[in-house]
N, C-alpha and C positions, 0 to 999 in steps of 0.2 A: 099236267106233269107227264102224263102218257103222249101227249103231242109232242112236248120238247123232247122227249127220251126217242120217239119216232124220228125227229127233225134231225136229231145228233146223230142216230144211225144211218140216217138216208144221206148224210153230207160226209160221214166217216168213211162208208163203204167203198165209194168210188174213188178216193183218197188212197186209201190201203191197196186198192185194185192197182192204180196208177202206180204206186212206190214199187209193188212187187213185178211190174213189167218194166220198170227201169234197171238196164243193166248195171252191175255192181262196178264201180270205179275204185274199190278199196285197194289199199296195196298190202297183200300178202308178205309175211317176213319169215325169215328162218334165222336162229340165232343160236350161237356156240359158244358156250363160256370157257374160261381158261380151266376150269375143274373137269369139263367135259375132256378136253384135250390133254389135261393130266391124267385122266383115266384112260384114254386111247388117242393115240396121236392122229391115226389115221381115221377122221370122221365122216362117214356118207349119210347123207339124207334125201328122202324123197318129197316132191311136192307136185299139186297139180296148178295150174293157172289157168285164166281166162286169156283167149287171145285178146290183145289191145291192152291188157292189164299192166301193170307193174308190181314188182315185187323187189323185197330187199333180203339181202345177206348180211348178218352182222357178225365177225368173229375177234374173238378176243386178241388183242394185241399190246406189245408194250415196246415202244419204240428205244425205251432205256436202255434195252437188251442187246439192241444192235440187230433185231430182227424186225421183219415185216412182211406182210404178205404181198404176193405180187400183185403188181399195179393194175393190169389188166388179165382178166379171167381167160384161161382157155376155155373156148365154147365148142362143143363137137360139132354142132350146126346152126351157124350164126344167121341162118334164114328163118331159125325157129326162136330164138333168144338172142337180144342184142343187149350190151351192157351201153349203159347211160351215164354212170358216174363210180366214182371211188372216192373217199374222204375218210380221214383218220380223225378220230374223235378222242380226246384227251379224257381222262380218268375223271370219273365222277367226284372224288373229292381230291380237289387240286393242291391241298397241303400235305399229300402222301408223296413223299419222294419214291419215284420207282413203280408208282400204284399203275396197273394196266388199264389200257382203255381199249377202244373196240376200232375197227375198220369196217367201215359199210359200203357195199355194193348195191347198186339199183341197177336193174335189169327191166326190159320190156319183153314180155310173151308177144311175138310177132304175129305166128300163125300157127293153126294146129301142127302139131308134131311132138317128137322128144327130142330133147338134147341134154348134154352132161354138161355142167359146169365145174371145172376143176382150179385149185388154186392151191400152192404151197407156201408155207413161212419159212423163211430162210434168211441168213446173213448174207447178202446179196453182193459184198464185195468178195475179188477174187480169191480163191481159198477158203472162202466163208462156208458155213455148215448150209447145206440144201436139204428143202424138204423135212426140216425136223417136225412139223405137222404139216399134214395137207387134209383138204377140205374137197369132198366130190358133193354135188347137187345135181340129181337124176330129176330133171324137169320134164312133165308131160303137159302140154299145152292143149288146152280146149277149144 
């Protein structure tokens, strides 16, 4: 029994050491709900990301109201952060008319530095309401 335990540890320790050396390729995320925007229409968040990693921003949205988030985010330093995609996701419960969904942006942290990502929730047509909600994300890339 003692030999078996020692053998398991002898195999397990190098595997754990290797896993600790592999850089994380996970996706970090920031999400803001409709309740958050209801309480504060101008939301600001902070986050840190590792260079080379992806991160997502998920914001409450309701297309049935005519409002939508800006398609492309305003990025203060596009050499630090790059927008990769933007998709609208319908409501979880599809049988609820007028239920809110979300909009999701994926970004890539390109290099060390800092950048600010900004978006606004508006009715985009001429004469429509602008900047009803705003979202700002201050990103530090390590």
